[in-house]
DRENMARTOR-753395 format. One record per residue (C-alpha): y negated, z, x; residue number from 1; residue in three letters. Coordinates in Angstrom, 3 decimals, decimal comma. Each point is the difference from the previous one (the first is absolute). Example, Ala and Ser with C-alpha at 12.3 -4.5 7.8 and 13.67 -1.06 7.14 Angstrom:
2
north=4,500&up=7,800&east=12,300&pos=1&code=ala
north=-3,440&up=-0,660&east=1,370&pos=2&code=ser
//
This chain:
334
north=10,289&up=91,872&east=37,309&pos=1&code=met
north=-3,086&up=0,890&east=-1,622&pos=2&code=pro
north=-0,104&up=2,131&east=-2,490&pos=3&code=lys
north=-0,843&up=-1,134&east=-3,408&pos=4&code=lys
north=-3,703&up=0,723&east=-1,180&pos=5&code=val
north=-0,060&up=0,732&east=-3,415&pos=6&code=ser
north=-3,075&up=-1,504&east=-1,870&pos=7&code=ala
north=-2,660&up=2,487&east=-0,696&pos=8&code=arg
north=-1,178&up=0,528&east=-3,710&pos=9&code=pro
north=-3,236&up=-1,290&east=-0,714&pos=10&code=ala
north=-3,116&up=2,030&east=-0,276&pos=11&code=ser
north=-1,633&up=0,828&east=-3,230&pos=12&code=pro
north=-2,661&up=-2,349&east=1,077&pos=13&code=thr
north=1,942&up=-3,023&east=0,228&pos=14&code=ser
north=1,453&up=0,106&east=-3,156&pos=15&code=lys
north=-1,140&up=-2,631&east=-2,675&pos=16&code=pro
north=-2,427&up=1,666&east=-2,692&pos=17&code=phe
north=-2,104&up=-0,871&east=-3,298&pos=18&code=trp
north=-2,991&up=1,206&east=-1,013&pos=19&code=ile
north=-0,130&up=0,857&east=-4,042&pos=20&code=gly
north=-3,562&up=-0,164&east=-1,432&pos=21&code=phe
north=-1,621&up=1,909&east=-2,857&pos=22&code=asp
north=-3,367&up=-1,526&east=-1,009&pos=23&code=leu
north=-1,501&up=2,616&east=-2,638&pos=24&code=gly
north=-3,286&up=-0,052&east=-1,548&pos=25&code=gly
north=-1,542&up=2,724&east=1,930&pos=26&code=thr
north=2,618&up=0,254&east=3,297&pos=27&code=lys
north=2,238&up=-2,018&east=1,836&pos=28&code=met
north=3,237&up=1,012&east=1,608&pos=29&code=leu
north=1,844&up=-1,519&east=3,083&pos=30&code=ala
north=3,828&up=1,227&east=0,501&pos=31&code=cys
north=1,890&up=-1,397&east=2,766&pos=32&code=val
north=3,688&up=-0,305&east=-1,022&pos=33&code=leu
north=3,353&up=-0,650&east=1,911&pos=34&code=asp
north=2,920&up=-1,933&east=-1,149&pos=35&code=glu
north=1,266&up=3,202&east=-1,848&pos=36&code=asn
north=-3,409&up=0,433&east=-1,598&pos=37&code=tyr
north=-0,710&up=3,126&east=1,668&pos=38&code=gln
north=-3,878&up=0,796&east=0,440&pos=39&code=val
north=-0,817&up=-0,363&east=3,683&pos=40&code=leu
north=-3,759&up=0,424&east=-0,120&pos=41&code=gly
north=-2,940&up=-0,271&east=-2,730&pos=42&code=thr
north=-3,774&up=-0,672&east=-0,079&pos=43&code=ala
north=-2,393&up=0,210&east=-2,905&pos=44&code=arg
north=-3,453&up=-1,187&east=-0,695&pos=45&code=lys
north=-2,150&up=0,197&east=-2,793&pos=46&code=ser
north=-0,069&up=-3,529&east=-1,685&pos=47&code=thr
north=-3,918&up=-0,595&east=-0,691&pos=48&code=gln
north=0,865&up=-2,926&east=-1,659&pos=49&code=gly
north=-3,682&up=-0,525&east=-1,299&pos=50&code=ser
north=-0,643&up=-1,038&east=3,499&pos=51&code=gln
north=1,676&up=-3,483&east=-0,582&pos=52&code=gly
north=3,578&up=-1,414&east=0,630&pos=53&code=ala
north=-0,726&up=-1,051&east=3,536&pos=54&code=ala
north=-1,371&up=3,479&east=1,060&pos=55&code=lys
north=3,427&up=1,354&east=-1,465&pos=56&code=gly
north=2,363&up=-2,633&east=1,430&pos=57&code=ile
north=-1,487&up=1,499&east=3,628&pos=58&code=lys
north=0,378&up=3,776&east=-1,411&pos=59&code=arg
north=3,853&up=-1,314&east=-0,920&pos=60&code=ile
north=0,645&up=-1,229&east=3,216&pos=61&code=val
north=-1,646&up=2,942&east=1,756&pos=62&code=ala
north=2,052&up=2,458&east=-1,977&pos=63&code=thr
north=3,364&up=-1,816&east=0,806&pos=64&code=ile
north=-0,943&up=-0,106&east=3,769&pos=65&code=gln
north=-0,630&up=3,925&east=-0,271&pos=66&code=glu
north=3,317&up=0,284&east=-1,436&pos=67&code=ala
north=1,623&up=-1,593&east=2,506&pos=68&code=ile
north=-1,556&up=1,998&east=2,870&pos=69&code=gln
north=0,856&up=3,171&east=-1,935&pos=70&code=ala
north=3,662&up=-1,056&east=-0,330&pos=71&code=ala
north=0,173&up=-0,883&east=3,731&pos=72&code=gly
north=1,447&up=-3,378&east=-0,781&pos=73&code=val
north=0,056&up=-3,205&east=1,887&pos=74&code=asp
north=-2,490&up=-2,287&east=-2,168&pos=75&code=pro
north=1,974&up=-2,859&east=0,991&pos=76&code=ala
north=3,040&up=0,865&east=-2,021&pos=77&code=asn
north=-1,982&up=0,008&east=-3,069&pos=78&code=leu
north=2,205&up=-1,932&east=-2,203&pos=79&code=lys
north=-2,248&up=0,073&east=-3,366&pos=80&code=gly
north=-2,546&up=1,389&east=-2,272&pos=81&code=ile
north=0,741&up=0,954&east=-3,603&pos=82&code=gly
north=-3,402&up=1,110&east=-2,102&pos=83&code=ile
north=-0,127&up=1,078&east=-3,380&pos=84&code=gly
north=-3,218&up=-0,709&east=-1,985&pos=85&code=cys
north=-1,633&up=1,118&east=-2,964&pos=86&code=pro
north=-0,575&up=-2,745&east=-2,261&pos=87&code=gly
north=1,397&up=-3,496&east=-0,450&pos=88&code=thr
north=1,452&up=-1,902&east=2,889&pos=89&code=val
north=1,790&up=-3,468&east=0,825&pos=90&code=asn
north=2,536&up=1,322&east=1,857&pos=91&code=ser
north=1,163&up=-3,640&east=1,214&pos=92&code=ala
north=-3,046&up=-0,925&east=1,089&pos=93&code=arg
north=-1,042&up=3,622&east=1,487&pos=94&code=gly
north=-3,440&up=0,019&east=-2,102&pos=95&code=ile
north=-1,038&up=2,871&east=-1,565&pos=96&code=leu
north=-1,368&up=-1,395&east=-3,364&pos=97&code=ile
north=-1,820&up=2,997&east=-1,346&pos=98&code=his
north=-0,743&up=3,575&east=0,989&pos=99&code=ala
north=-2,400&up=1,255&east=-2,537&pos=100&code=pro
north=-0,313&up=3,425&east=2,030&pos=101&code=asn
north=-1,168&up=-1,506&east=3,205&pos=102&code=leu
north=-2,051&up=-2,936&east=-1,367&pos=103&code=gly
north=2,294&up=-2,691&east=2,078&pos=104&code=trp
north=0,878&up=-3,130&east=-1,856&pos=105&code=asn
north=1,973&up=-3,062&east=1,487&pos=106&code=lys
north=0,715&up=1,878&east=3,597&pos=107&code=val
north=2,715&up=-2,140&east=2,104&pos=108&code=ser
north=1,127&up=3,549&east=1,037&pos=109&code=leu
north=3,332&up=-1,060&east=1,408&pos=110&code=gly
north=-0,908&up=-2,879&east=2,232&pos=111&code=pro
north=-3,454&up=1,626&east=1,365&pos=112&code=ala
north=2,587&up=3,102&east=1,139&pos=113&code=leu
north=2,906&up=-2,356&east=1,118&pos=114&code=gly
north=-2,677&up=-1,838&east=2,346&pos=115&code=arg
north=-1,340&up=3,241&east=1,254&pos=116&code=ala
north=3,166&up=1,586&east=0,702&pos=117&code=leu
north=2,274&up=-2,677&east=0,731&pos=118&code=gly
north=2,902&up=0,722&east=-2,021&pos=119&code=cys
north=1,203&up=-0,575&east=-3,807&pos=120&code=pro
north=-1,946&up=1,671&east=-2,904&pos=121&code=val
north=0,882&up=0,503&east=-3,627&pos=122&code=ile
north=-2,479&up=1,152&east=-2,549&pos=123&code=ile
north=1,257&up=1,617&east=-3,257&pos=124&code=leu
north=-1,691&up=2,095&east=-3,141&pos=125&code=asn
north=-0,095&up=3,524&east=1,477&pos=126&code=asp
north=2,304&up=1,245&east=-3,158&pos=127&code=val
north=2,329&up=-2,575&east=0,262&pos=128&code=asp
north=0,652&up=0,699&east=3,768&pos=129&code=ala
north=0,262&up=3,546&east=-1,122&pos=130&code=gly
north=2,338&up=-0,674&east=-2,474&pos=131&code=thr
north=2,079&up=-2,109&east=2,263&pos=132&code=tyr
north=-0,100&up=2,643&east=2,412&pos=133&code=gly
north=1,572&up=2,492&east=-2,401&pos=134&code=glu
north=2,738&up=-2,208&east=-1,244&pos=135&code=tyr
north=1,002&up=-1,024&east=3,862&pos=136&code=thr
north=-0,635&up=3,485&east=1,698&pos=137&code=leu
north=-0,845&up=2,706&east=-2,968&pos=138&code=gly
north=0,725&up=1,100&east=-3,467&pos=139&code=ala
north=0,956&up=-3,397&east=-1,524&pos=140&code=gly
north=2,704&up=-0,790&east=3,136&pos=141&code=arg
north=2,972&up=-1,276&east=-1,946&pos=142&code=gly
north=-1,438&up=-1,282&east=-2,841&pos=143&code=ser
north=0,260&up=-3,554&east=-1,428&pos=144&code=arg
north=-3,439&up=0,349&east=-1,221&pos=145&code=ser
north=-2,939&up=2,199&east=0,334&pos=146&code=leu
north=-3,239&up=0,681&east=-1,710&pos=147&code=leu
north=-2,657&up=1,689&east=2,081&pos=148&code=gly
north=-2,778&up=1,920&east=-1,950&pos=149&code=val
north=-2,658&up=1,295&east=1,817&pos=150&code=phe
north=-3,192&up=1,842&east=-1,741&pos=151&code=pro
north=-2,741&up=0,548&east=2,439&pos=152&code=gly
north=-3,684&up=-1,015&east=-0,091&pos=153&code=thr
north=1,587&up=-2,801&east=-1,973&pos=154&code=gly
north=3,286&up=-0,789&east=-1,579&pos=155&code=leu
north=2,319&up=-2,172&east=2,179&pos=156&code=gly
north=3,716&up=-1,401&east=-0,278&pos=157&code=ala
north=2,246&up=-2,046&east=1,650&pos=158&code=gly
north=3,685&up=-1,246&east=-0,925&pos=159&code=phe
north=2,698&up=-0,993&east=2,236&pos=160&code=val
north=2,751&up=-1,975&east=-1,430&pos=161&code=tyr
north=3,369&up=-0,672&east=1,864&pos=162&code=asp
north=-1,832&up=0,354&east=3,454&pos=163&code=gly
north=-2,861&up=-1,986&east=-1,008&pos=164&code=arg
north=-3,525&up=1,186&east=-0,860&pos=165&code=ile
north=-1,258&up=-1,404&east=-2,879&pos=166&code=val
north=-2,898&up=-2,431&east=0,338&pos=167&code=gln
north=-1,817&up=-3,064&east=-1,453&pos=168&code=gly
north=0,088&up=-3,281&east=1,573&pos=169&code=arg
north=-3,616&up=0,224&east=1,829&pos=170&code=asn
north=-0,806&up=3,792&east=-0,807&pos=171&code=val
north=1,083&up=3,573&east=-0,063&pos=172&code=ser
north=0,900&up=1,474&east=-3,736&pos=173&code=cys
north=1,300&up=3,073&east=-1,729&pos=174&code=met
north=-3,682&up=1,031&east=-0,809&pos=175&code=glu
north=1,397&up=2,677&east=-2,312&pos=176&code=leu
north=-3,267&up=1,699&east=0,350&pos=177&code=gly
north=-1,752&up=-3,075&east=-1,473&pos=178&code=asn
north=1,784&up=-0,221&east=-3,087&pos=179&code=leu
north=-2,587&up=0,066&east=-3,168&pos=180&code=trp
north=0,669&up=2,278&east=-2,894&pos=181&code=leu
north=-1,530&up=0,503&east=-3,236&pos=182&code=pro
north=-2,946&up=2,549&east=0,083&pos=183&code=gly
north=-2,977&up=0,481&east=1,967&pos=184&code=thr
north=-2,276&up=2,623&east=1,982&pos=185&code=his
north=-3,848&up=-0,154&east=1,005&pos=186&code=leu
north=0,683&up=-1,677&east=3,220&pos=187&code=gly
north=2,391&up=-2,712&east=-1,002&pos=188&code=ser
north=-0,633&up=-3,653&east=1,241&pos=189&code=glu
north=1,484&up=-1,421&east=-3,457&pos=190&code=lys
north=-1,092&up=1,833&east=-3,125&pos=191&code=pro
north=2,710&up=0,920&east=-2,246&pos=192&code=gly
north=2,855&up=0,060&east=2,879&pos=193&code=ala
north=0,620&up=2,160&east=3,001&pos=194&code=val
north=1,940&up=-0,352&east=2,992&pos=195&code=leu
north=3,074&up=1,960&east=0,788&pos=196&code=leu
north=-1,368&up=1,274&east=3,279&pos=197&code=glu
north=-3,149&up=1,374&east=-1,839&pos=198&code=asp
north=2,620&up=2,422&east=-1,947&pos=199&code=leu
north=2,317&up=0,995&east=2,963&pos=200&code=thr
north=-1,317&up=-0,054&east=3,314&pos=201&code=ser
north=-1,434&up=2,874&east=1,604&pos=202&code=arg
north=-3,860&up=-1,561&east=-0,046&pos=203&code=leu
north=0,907&up=-0,017&east=-3,944&pos=204&code=gly
north=1,335&up=3,167&east=-0,318&pos=205&code=ile
north=-2,860&up=1,694&east=2,303&pos=206&code=ala
north=-2,568&up=-1,801&east=-2,338&pos=207&code=ala
north=1,322&up=1,663&east=-3,112&pos=208&code=ala
north=0,508&up=3,247&east=1,355&pos=209&code=ala
north=-3,526&up=0,073&east=1,371&pos=210&code=ser
north=-1,187&up=-0,141&east=-3,696&pos=211&code=val
north=2,685&up=2,691&east=-1,213&pos=212&code=glu
north=-1,966&up=1,964&east=2,670&pos=213&code=cys
north=-3,148&up=-0,390&east=-1,559&pos=214&code=tyr
north=1,731&up=0,879&east=-3,552&pos=215&code=arg
north=0,882&up=3,226&east=1,378&pos=216&code=gly
north=3,666&up=-0,934&east=0,044&pos=217&code=lys
north=1,117&up=0,235&east=3,748&pos=218&code=ala
north=-2,118&up=2,695&east=1,129&pos=219&code=pro
north=1,896&up=0,519&east=3,366&pos=220&code=gly
north=-0,281&up=-3,896&east=0,818&pos=221&code=leu
north=-3,674&up=0,368&east=-0,288&pos=222&code=glu
north=-0,161&up=3,164&east=1,923&pos=223&code=thr
north=1,740&up=-1,773&east=3,022&pos=224&code=lys
north=-1,350&up=-3,557&east=-0,523&pos=225&code=thr
north=-3,288&up=0,283&east=-1,413&pos=226&code=gly
north=1,272&up=-2,467&east=-2,388&pos=227&code=ala
north=-0,776&up=-2,437&east=2,120&pos=228&code=ala
north=1,963&up=-3,154&east=0,241&pos=229&code=leu
north=0,514&up=-0,427&east=3,852&pos=230&code=lys
north=1,073&up=3,706&east=0,333&pos=231&code=glu
north=2,567&up=-0,786&east=-2,524&pos=232&code=met
north=3,015&up=-0,478&east=2,366&pos=233&code=lys
north=3,581&up=0,392&east=-1,035&pos=234&code=ser
north=0,715&up=3,442&east=1,074&pos=235&code=lys
north=-3,235&up=1,307&east=-2,408&pos=236&code=ala
north=1,488&up=-1,978&east=-3,116&pos=237&code=leu
north=3,450&up=1,327&east=0,388&pos=238&code=thr
north=-1,043&up=3,152&east=0,396&pos=239&code=thr
north=-1,734&up=0,245&east=-3,008&pos=240&code=ser
north=2,661&up=-1,487&east=-1,976&pos=241&code=tyr
north=2,429&up=2,319&east=1,336&pos=242&code=lys
north=-2,728&up=3,010&east=-0,836&pos=243&code=ala
north=0,527&up=-1,315&east=-3,739&pos=244&code=gly
north=-3,595&up=-1,000&east=-0,350&pos=245&code=glu
north=-0,045&up=-1,932&east=-3,400&pos=246&code=pro
north=-2,330&up=-2,675&east=0,801&pos=247&code=gly
north=2,044&up=-0,923&east=3,252&pos=248&code=thr
north=3,344&up=0,276&east=-1,525&pos=249&code=val
north=-1,543&up=-2,319&east=-3,032&pos=250&code=ala
north=-0,946&up=-2,554&east=2,478&pos=251&code=val
north=3,314&up=0,036&east=2,097&pos=252&code=phe
north=2,205&up=-0,063&east=-3,303&pos=253&code=asp
north=-2,096&up=-3,024&east=-1,066&pos=254&code=asn
north=0,173&up=-1,758&east=3,342&pos=255&code=ser
north=3,615&up=0,360&east=0,373&pos=256&code=leu
north=0,725&up=-1,471&east=-3,704&pos=257&code=his
north=-1,996&up=-2,913&east=1,015&pos=258&code=phe
north=1,458&up=-0,503&east=3,121&pos=259&code=leu
north=3,495&up=0,487&east=-1,688&pos=260&code=gly
north=-0,676&up=-3,086&east=-2,380&pos=261&code=met
north=-0,822&up=-1,884&east=3,137&pos=262&code=gly
north=2,856&up=0,442&east=1,908&pos=263&code=ile
north=2,034&up=-0,671&east=-3,390&pos=264&code=ala
north=-1,219&up=-3,856&east=-0,072&pos=265&code=met
north=0,882&up=-0,375&east=3,419&pos=266&code=val
north=3,638&up=1,366&east=-0,709&pos=267&code=val
north=0,025&up=-1,996&east=-3,102&pos=268&code=asn
north=-0,878&up=-3,110&east=1,890&pos=269&code=leu
north=1,788&up=0,356&east=3,273&pos=270&code=leu
north=2,862&up=2,863&east=-0,484&pos=271&code=gly
north=-0,380&up=1,791&east=3,160&pos=272&code=pro
north=2,822&up=2,254&east=1,125&pos=273&code=asp
north=-2,159&up=2,370&east=1,726&pos=274&code=his
north=-3,591&up=1,087&east=-0,682&pos=275&code=ile
north=-1,866&up=1,796&east=3,089&pos=276&code=thr
north=-3,199&up=2,021&east=-0,024&pos=277&code=leu
north=-2,527&up=0,493&east=2,686&pos=278&code=gly
north=-3,334&up=1,206&east=0,571&pos=279&code=gly
north=-2,507&up=3,304&east=0,269&pos=280&code=gly
north=0,805&up=1,145&east=-3,761&pos=281&code=leu
north=3,790&up=-0,975&east=0,239&pos=282&code=val
north=0,358&up=2,101&east=3,201&pos=283&code=glu
north=-1,946&up=3,036&east=-1,383&pos=284&code=glu
north=2,105&up=0,108&east=-3,411&pos=285&code=met
north=2,855&up=-1,877&east=0,532&pos=286&code=pro
north=2,286&up=1,507&east=-2,496&pos=287&code=ala
north=-2,671&up=-0,371&east=-2,609&pos=288&code=leu
north=-0,540&up=-3,589&east=0,662&pos=289&code=tyr
north=3,852&up=-0,707&east=0,077&pos=290&code=leu
north=0,957&up=1,948&east=-3,036&pos=291&code=lys
north=-3,090&up=-1,306&east=-2,326&pos=292&code=lys
north=0,226&up=-3,242&east=1,221&pos=293&code=leu
north=3,825&up=-0,430&east=-0,824&pos=294&code=arg
north=-0,644&up=1,327&east=-3,422&pos=295&code=glu
north=-3,057&up=-2,509&east=-0,845&pos=296&code=his
north=2,169&up=-2,597&east=1,552&pos=297&code=val
north=3,059&up=0,346&east=-2,173&pos=298&code=ala
north=-2,021&up=0,254&east=-3,146&pos=299&code=his
north=-1,711&up=-3,534&east=0,754&pos=300&code=tyr
north=2,890&up=-1,965&east=1,861&pos=301&code=thr
north=2,783&up=-1,278&east=-1,804&pos=302&code=met
north=2,820&up=2,272&east=0,027&pos=303&code=pro
north=2,575&up=-2,586&east=1,755&pos=304&code=glu
north=-2,577&up=-0,601&east=2,791&pos=305&code=leu
north=-0,851&up=3,591&east=0,208&pos=306&code=phe
north=3,240&up=1,278&east=0,677&pos=307&code=gln
north=0,993&up=0,680&east=3,779&pos=308&code=gly
north=-3,328&up=-0,475&east=1,307&pos=309&code=val
north=-0,564&up=2,554&east=2,875&pos=310&code=lys
north=-3,435&up=1,631&east=0,822&pos=311&code=phe
north=-0,552&up=1,320&east=3,470&pos=312&code=ser
north=-3,531&up=1,068&east=2,055&pos=313&code=val
north=-0,622&up=-2,399&east=2,916&pos=314&code=ala
north=1,345&up=1,683&east=3,159&pos=315&code=lys
north=-1,970&up=-2,025&east=2,643&pos=316&code=leu
north=-3,487&up=1,817&east=-0,836&pos=317&code=gly
north=-3,146&up=-1,448&east=2,261&pos=318&code=gly
north=2,436&up=-2,124&east=2,011&pos=319&code=asn
north=1,363&up=-2,094&east=-2,773&pos=320&code=ala
north=-2,606&up=-2,797&east=0,238&pos=321&code=val
north=0,568&up=-0,728&east=3,467&pos=322&code=ala
north=3,966&up=0,525&east=0,092&pos=323&code=ile
north=-0,020&up=-2,509&east=-3,100&pos=324&code=gly
north=-1,798&up=-2,623&east=1,639&pos=325&code=ser
north=1,914&up=-0,001&east=3,320&pos=326&code=val
north=3,129&up=0,071&east=-1,846&pos=327&code=ala
north=-0,926&up=-2,957&east=-2,257&pos=328&code=trp
north=-1,345&up=-1,813&east=3,239&pos=329&code=leu
north=3,632&up=0,466&east=1,750&pos=330&code=arg
north=1,658&up=-0,950&east=-2,932&pos=331&code=asn
north=-1,382&up=-3,363&east=-0,240&pos=332&code=gln
north=1,835&up=-3,104&east=0,837&pos=333&code=pro
north=-0,667&up=-1,418&east=3,197&pos=334&code=ser
//
């Protein structure tokens, strides 16, 4: 009898893969992910949102094609694309409704990418995608409900409850940074009220710290950055805080107090059992953010709702949006 020949294992290039895409205000990232969410290859480009949505879509397609080439996979095995976008989206229809950092409005991003690449496409708000990634594969794994809070250039939040991203009927929600609080500052759009993200984002902290430099209360920060807003990155700000410069310490302490108030509002309304924190500032000072926010949230939350809430630092880093958007796509009913 002829000898039975064992089936040869499939080569890596013949296996199915997905694209997770992070569309940022300044840069875009495409990740090729296998069925276990391992990154096989990546590609990056500057977003150049000011050139308009049509050219932006062409750059997205080109970035995806470069990532596929870098991963050495067969384009025919692309099973779908998940894309996280900055701003509000209609996930069901694949529409990017409004992305202020890009200047894009009512862009049919999902259908356009589906036509260009011939596969299913789903779009999410980027923080929703990042939170879902942490819920399924990161710090929030095993939780029933997860609140993700990401203070960056703005302040983003996402909420996953029993495996579902909390969304409105036609638009993404959980716009924590857009809560209006009593108070004001000279740049406020509404005198007598101030946005929470103006008090808690890296941009808001940097703007206040720049004033403290001119007041002589953050000399090390001024030496490092020249008190220039564009130079006040997370590393410079946190170095000033750790050095005990009084201006920066006061700014951070006040910012964390207001962020704790905002998170407490969500806890009182939705009762998450887990809160995970991400973003550059959190990554630079995880112990501070965990400690201070736990204290402030406890102060403003009903005790029975705060009891047992777990706090953590996000684990997936820069790939969270890409991983979360693909996980959401793959977990949808066919």
